[in-house]
C-alpha positions in Angstrom: 14.4 4.8 -18.2 12.3 7.5 -16.5 9.3 8.5 -18.5 8.4 12.2 -18.5 4.9 11.3 -17.3 6.4 10.1 -14.0 8.0 13.5 -13.4 6.0 16.5 -12.0 7.5 19.9 -11.2 5.8 20.9 -7.9 7.8 24.1 -7.4 9.8 25.6 -10.4 12.2 27.8 -8.4 15.7 28.3 -9.8 18.2 25.6 -8.9 20.3 26.8 -5.9 23.8 26.5 -7.3 25.4 27.3 -3.9 23.6 24.4 -2.2 25.6 21.7 -0.5 23.7 18.7 -1.8 20.7 17.4 -3.7 18.0 16.2 -1.3 15.7 13.2 -2.0 12.8 13.3 0.5 12.0 9.5 0.5 8.6 8.8 2.1 6.4 6.6 -0.2 9.1 4.6 -2.1 11.2 3.4 0.8 13.8 1.4 -1.1 17.1 1.7 -2.8 16.1 -0.8 -5.6 14.1 0.1 -8.7 13.2 3.5 -7.5 12.6 6.2 -10.2 12.6 9.0 -7.7 16.0 7.9 -6.3 17.4 7.5 -9.9 16.2 11.0 -10.8 17.8 12.4 -7.7 21.1 10.6 -8.5 21.3 11.8 -12.1 20.7 15.4 -11.0 23.2 15.2 -8.2 25.7 14.0 -10.7 24.9 16.8 -13.1 25.4 19.4 -10.4 28.5 17.6 -9.0 26.8 17.4 -5.6 26.4 14.6 -3.1 22.9 13.1 -2.6 21.3 13.1 0.8 18.2 10.9 1.3 15.8 11.9 4.1 12.9 10.0 5.8 10.7 11.5 8.4 9.4 9.1 11.0 6.2 10.6 12.4 4.3 9.3 15.5 0.9 10.2 14.2 0.3 8.6 10.8 -3.4 7.9 11.2 -4.2 4.4 12.6 -0.7 3.1 12.3 0.5 1.1 15.3 3.6 -0.8 16.4 2.9 -3.7 13.9 3.1 -1.3 11.0 6.1 0.7 12.4 8.1 -2.4 13.1 7.7 -3.6 9.5 8.5 -0.1 8.2 11.7 0.2 10.3 13.0 -3.2 9.2 12.7 -1.9 5.6 14.3 1.4 6.4 17.2 -0.3 8.1 18.0 -2.3 5.0 17.5 0.7 2.7 19.9 2.8 4.8 22.6 0.1 4.5 22.0 -0.3 0.8 22.3 3.4 0.1 25.5 3.6 2.1 27.0 1.1 -0.3 26.2 3.6 -3.0 27.9 6.5 -1.2 24.5 8.0 -0.3 23.7 9.1 3.3 20.2 8.3 4.4 19.0 10.5 7.3 16.1 9.2 9.3 14.7 11.6 11.9 11.9 11.2 14.5 9.7 14.1 13.5 6.9 15.2 11.1 8.2 14.3 7.6 7.6 17.8 6.1 9.3 19.6 8.9 12.5 17.7 8.6 12.5 18.0 4.8 12.0 21.8 5.0 14.9 22.1 7.3 17.3 20.0 5.1 16.0 21.8 2.0 17.7 25.0 3.3 21.0 23.8 2.1 19.8 21.9 -0.9 20.3 22.8 -4.6 17.3 20.7 -5.6 14.7 18.6 -3.7 13.2 15.4 -5.2 10.4 13.5 -3.7 8.3 10.4 -4.5 4.5 10.3 -4.7 1.8 9.3 -2.3 -1.9 9.2 -3.2 -3.6 9.7 0.1 -4.6 13.3 1.1 -2.2 13.4 4.0 0.7 12.5 1.8 -0.3 15.1 -0.8 -0.6 17.7 2.0 2.9 17.0 3.2 4.3 17.7 -0.2 2.2 20.9 -0.6 3.6 22.2 2.6 7.1 21.8 1.2 6.1 23.7 -1.9 5.1 26.7 0.2 8.2 26.7 2.3 11.3 25.9 0.3 13.3 28.2 -2.0 14.7 25.6 -4.4 12.9 23.4 -7.0 10.7 20.5 -5.8 10.3 17.6 -8.3 7.9 14.7 -7.7 8.8 11.4 -9.4 6.1 8.6 -9.4 7.5 5.2 -8.8 4.9 3.1 -7.0 2.6 2.3 -10.0 3.3 1.0 -13.4 1.3 3.6 -15.3 1.2 7.0 -13.6 -2.2 7.7 -12.1 -3.0 10.8 -14.2 -1.7 9.2 -17.4 -4.0 6.2 -16.8 -7.1 8.4 -16.4 -7.9 12.1 -15.8 -11.0 11.1 -13.7 -12.3 8.5 -11.2 -13.0 5.2 -13.0 -16.2 3.3 -12.4 -14.9 -0.3 -12.5 -11.9 -2.3 -13.4 -13.5 -2.8 -16.8 -13.4 1.0 -17.5 -9.8 1.5 -16.4 -8.4 -1.8 -17.8 -8.4 -0.7 -21.5 -6.9 2.7 -20.5 -4.0 1.2 -18.6 -3.4 -1.5 -21.2 -3.3 1.1 -23.9 -0.4 2.8 -22.0 1.5 0.0 -20.2 3.9 -1.0 -23.0 5.4 2.5 -22.7 5.9 2.0 -19.0 6.9 -1.7 -18.7 10.5 -0.7 -19.2 13.4 -1.7 -17.0 15.1 0.9 -14.8 18.8 0.9 -14.6 20.2 2.6 -11.5 23.1 5.1 -11.9 26.1 5.4 -9.6 26.7 8.6 -7.6 29.8 10.7 -8.5 30.1 12.6 -5.2 30.6 11.3 -1.7 28.7 12.6 1.3 31.4 11.7 3.8 32.2 15.3 4.7 28.6 16.0 5.7 27.1 15.2 9.1 23.5 15.0 10.1 21.5 13.8 13.1 19.9 10.5 12.3 18.3 7.6 14.2 20.3 4.4 14.7 18.2 1.9 12.8 20.3 -0.9 14.1 18.1 -0.8 17.3 14.5 -1.0 16.1 13.3 -2.0 19.6 14.6 1.2 21.1 13.1 3.4 18.4 9.7 1.8 18.8 9.8 2.4 22.5 10.3 6.1 22.0 7.4 6.5 19.5 4.0 7.6 20.7 2.1 4.9 18.9 -0.5 2.2 19.7 0.9 -0.9 21.2 -2.2 -3.1 21.5 -1.5 -5.0 18.2 1.5 -7.4 18.3 4.3 -7.4 15.8 4.2 -10.3 13.4 7.2 -12.5 12.9 6.4 -14.7 9.9 7.2 -11.9 7.5 10.0 -9.4 7.7 10.3 -5.9 6.1 12.8 -4.9 3.4 13.4 -5.1 -0.3 15.6 -8.2 0.0 12.9 -10.0 1.9 10.4 -8.9 -0.7 12.5 -10.2 -3.6 13.0 -13.5 -1.8 9.2 -13.9 -1.4 8.7 -13.0 -5.1 11.3 -15.5 -6.2 9.6 -18.2 -4.3 6.2 -17.2 -5.7 7.5 -17.2 -9.3 9.2 -20.6 -9.0 6.5 -22.4 -7.0 3.2 -20.7 -7.3 2.7 -18.5 -10.4 1.7 -21.3 -12.7 -1.2 -22.2 -10.5 -2.1 -18.6 -9.5 -4.9 -18.2 -12.0 -6.7 -21.4 -10.8 -6.0 -21.3 -7.1 -5.5 -17.6 -6.0 -9.1 -17.5 -4.7 -8.9 -20.8 -2.7 -8.2 -19.9 1.0 -7.3 -23.6 1.7 -4.4 -23.2 -0.7 -1.5 -20.8 -0.3 -0.9 -19.4 -3.8 -0.6 -15.7 -3.0 2.6 -13.7 -3.6 2.6 -11.9 -0.2 3.7 -8.7 -2.0 1.0 -6.4 -0.6 2.8 -5.4 2.6 5.9 -4.7 0.7 4.0 -2.7 -1.9 2.2 -0.8 0.8 5.5 0.4 2.4 7.2 1.1 -0.9 9.7 -1.6 -0.2 9.4 -3.2 -3.7 8.6 -1.7 -7.1 5.4 -2.9 -8.8 7.3 -2.3 -12.1 10.0 -4.7 -11.0 7.5 -7.3 -10.0 5.6 -7.0 -13.3 8.8 -7.4 -15.3 9.9 -10.4 -13.3 6.4 -12.0 -13.8 6.5 -11.3 -17.5 10.0 -12.7 -17.8 8.8 -16.1 -16.5 5.9 -16.3 -19.1 4.2 -18.5 -16.4 0.6 -19.8 -16.9 -0.7 -17.4 -14.2 1.0 -14.3 -15.7 -2.2 -12.6 -17.0 -4.1 -13.3 -13.8 -1.3 -11.9 -11.7 -0.8 -8.7 -13.8 -4.6 -8.1 -13.6 -4.2 -8.0 -9.8 -0.9 -6.2 -9.6 -1.6 -3.5 -12.2 -5.3 -3.2 -13.1 -6.9 -3.8 -9.7 -4.1 -2.2 -7.7 -4.0 0.9 -9.9 -7.8 1.2 -9.9 -7.4 1.6 -6.1 -4.9 4.4 -6.6 -7.3 6.1 -9.1 -10.0 5.8 -6.4 -8.2 7.4 -3.5 -6.7 10.1 -5.8 -9.9 11.3 -7.4 -12.5 10.6 -4.7 -12.3 12.7 -1.6 -14.8 10.4 0.1 -12.6 7.3 -0.3 -12.7 6.5 3.4 -16.4 6.7 4.0 -19.8 5.4 2.9 -20.3 8.4 0.6 -17.7 7.0 -1.8 -20.2 4.3 -2.9 -22.0 4.7 -6.3 -25.5 6.1 -6.0 -27.2 2.8 -6.7 -25.3 1.1 -3.8 -26.0 3.9 -1.3 -29.7 3.9 -2.3 -30.2 0.2 -2.0 -28.3 -0.2 1.3 -30.2 2.7 2.9 -33.5 1.2 1.7 -32.6 -2.0 3.5 -30.9 -0.4 6.5 -33.7 -1.4 8.9 -34.1 -4.9 7.6 -34.1 -7.5 10.4 -30.7 -9.0 11.1 -30.6 -12.6 12.4 -27.3 -11.8 14.1 -26.0 -8.4 15.4 -22.6 -8.3 16.9 -20.8 -5.6 18.9 -17.4 -4.2 17.9 -15.8 -6.2 20.7 -17.4 -9.4 19.6 -16.3 -9.0 16.0 -12.8 -7.8 16.9 -12.3 -10.9 19.2 -13.7 -13.2 16.5 -16.7 -14.3 18.7 -19.4 -14.9 16.1 -21.4 -18.0 15.2 -19.5 -18.4 11.9 -16.2 -20.5 12.2 -15.1 -19.3 8.7 -15.5 -15.6 9.5 -13.8 -16.1 12.9 -10.9 -17.8 11.2 -10.5 -14.9 8.8 -10.5 -12.4 11.6 -8.0 -14.5 13.6 -5.8 -14.7 10.5 -5.7 -10.9 10.3 -5.1 -10.5 14.1 -2.2 -13.0 14.3 -0.7 -12.8 10.8 -1.4 -9.2 9.8 -2.6 -10.4 6.4 -5.9 -12.2 5.4 -6.4 -14.3 2.4 -7.9 -12.1 -0.4 -11.0 -14.2 -0.9 -11.8 -14.4 2.8 -11.3 -10.6 3.0 -14.3 -10.3 0.6 -16.4 -12.7 2.7 -15.3 -11.0 5.9 -16.4 -7.6 4.7 -19.7 -8.8 3.4 -20.6 -10.4 6.8 -19.8 -7.2 8.7 -22.4 -5.5 6.5 -24.9 -8.3 7.4 -24.2 -8.4 11.1 -24.1 -4.7 11.9 -27.0 -2.5 12.8 -26.8 -0.3 9.7 -24.5 0.0 6.6 -22.8 3.2 7.7 -21.7 1.6 11.0 -20.6 -1.5 9.1 -18.5 0.5 6.7 -16.8 2.4 9.5 -16.2 -0.9 11.4 -14.7 -2.7 8.4 -12.2 0.0 7.8 -11.3 0.2 11.5 -10.5 -3.5 11.7 -8.7 -3.6 8.4 -6.6 -0.6 9.2 -5.7 -1.7 12.7 -4.6 -5.3 11.9 -3.6 -5.6 8.3 0.0 -4.8 7.5 -1.2 -3.3 4.3 -4.0 -1.4 6.0 -4.4 2.4 5.6 -3.7 1.8 1.9 -5.5 2.5 -1.4 -6.0 -1.2 -1.9 -7.5 -1.6 1.6 -9.9 1.4 1.1 -10.9 0.0 -2.3 -11.3 -3.5 -0.9 -13.7 -2.4 1.8 -15.6 -0.2 -0.5 -16.0 -3.1 -3.0 -17.7 -5.2 -0.2 -20.4 -2.4 -0.2 -20.8 -2.1 -4.0 -17.9 0.1 -5.2 -16.4 -1.0 -8.5 -19.2 -3.6 -8.9 -22.6 -3.8 -10.4 -26.1 -4.3 -9.1 -27.2 -7.9 -8.4 -30.5 -9.5 -7.5 -32.2 -7.7 -4.6 -32.3 -9.4 -1.2 -32.7 -8.4 2.4 -30.0 -6.3 4.1 -27.8 -6.2 1.0 -30.3 -4.8 -1.3 -28.7 -5.1 -4.8 -25.1 -5.3 -3.4 -23.4 -8.6 -4.2 -24.1 -11.3 -1.5 -21.8 -14.0 -0.2 -22.6 -16.8 2.3 -21.0 -19.8 4.0 -22.7 -22.2 1.7 -20.7 -20.7 -1.1 -17.5 -21.3 0.8 -18.4 -24.9 1.4 -19.5 -25.5 -2.2 -16.3 -24.0 -3.7 -13.6 -25.1 -1.2 -12.8 -27.6 1.5 -13.1 -24.6 3.8 -12.7 -26.5 7.0 -9.1 -26.9 6.1 -8.7 -23.2 6.2 -10.2 -23.1 9.7 -7.8 -25.8 10.8 -4.8 -24.0 9.4 -5.7 -20.8 11.2 -6.4 -22.6 14.5 -2.9 -24.2 14.2 -1.4 -20.7 13.8 -3.3 -19.3 16.8 -2.4 -22.2 19.1 
C-alpha cells in the first residue's frame, strides 16, 4: 500500500503519451526491495504500457563523502542493478551530477518519479528537475515510516514533542508493501551505464578523497542488510532494551549505514521487529522511528542544522557564557583525529570510528561531549565534531549524524545543573563510564581491532 501522504506532485505537467518509458530517478532509496517510489513507478509504467527505466547519478562532489562512503554505496548499487534486472527493469548508473543525467533521460520519459531526500542539496537537485523537464515529476517518500510533513508541520523541540505526533499516525503507515511486477520489457532500449561489476575501477575514476580506508567488516546492499537484521532479531533484540547502551556488549543492529544509503527500508525493519514481539521491541522502535524521524524533522525544518546556530537559545547562551572557561586539556585537530588524548576511552571511540566506520552509540555521545570540553570554544568544537563524524562514519553526512552532534551540545535536550565549560548542557565523564560499564573491555576490544 502506498499512502497518499507519501506522494507529492512536484511538477503537474501533462503525462507525455509519446514517451518511450517511465523514469524512476533513484537517489535516496537505493534498493529494489520495499521501495514505495519504485512501486509507484512500476504501477504507472504498467498503466501506460511503458517499460520502466531506473536512473542513478554518481556524483564526485557529494559534500564530505570519500572512498569509504562511495565503496559502500557502490556495493549496494551493484546488487540493486542485478535485482532490478530480474524484474525486467534496466538500471542506468552514470558518472555525472544526478540532476543533469535525470534531465537528459526525462526528455524521452512519459513520467518521472523520484524518491525523497531531506538535506538541502538533495532538495535542490529535485527542484532543478522541476524547472527543466516537460513531463510530470512525482516524489514518493520511502525512507521514513511516517512522512516528515505528516508527522509535524514544524521543527520539533524534543523526542517527547514529536513522539505523540508520530505514534498518533504510525498505525496508518505500518502497513506492508507488496511489490508489483512490470508488464513491459526494456530490452529494446539501450543506455550508457557504468559497469558496476568493477567497483575498484569506478572508484579509481572518481575525484574523491582517498585518505580514509574502505572498511571490510560490513558490506553494502539490501541482502547484506537483511542478513544483519535477521541476526539481530534472532540473537540480540530481546536484550536490546537492557544492553543497547553498553559499549562492552554488542547488541546494536548495525542498520544505520544501510538506512543512510537507502539500502533497506525503515518500514520493513519496523514490521520485522513487530513481527517478533521481542522484549526489546519498544526500545528499538523508539530508536528506529521516533529518534530517527526526529532527526529528519530537524534537518528538514532547520536551515542551520549543520552549525552552532541550530542549538536552542538556552544552549547557545550558556555555552557562550562559558566559552572562556579554563580547559584542563586543549587538543589540536590532529591530536583528536589521531586519537592522541589522555583519555583511553575517548581514544578507543575515535579508533573505532577510524577503523570500523561506525562507533557505538553511547560512546558517540561521550565522544562528542569531550570534544566540547577539550576544544578552545564551543563553535570550534561543534565544527570539529561534525568534521570527524562526517569523514569517518559510514552514516556520516546524515540527518541522524547532524542531530547526534547537535544533541551533544544541547539540541533536543533540556538544561541541567550548571558547571564550567558545559554551562547547563548535559555533562558526561569517564567516572560515569567506569561506574556503569566494565569499560576497559571496550578499550581492549578496539585495540584488538586496530592491531
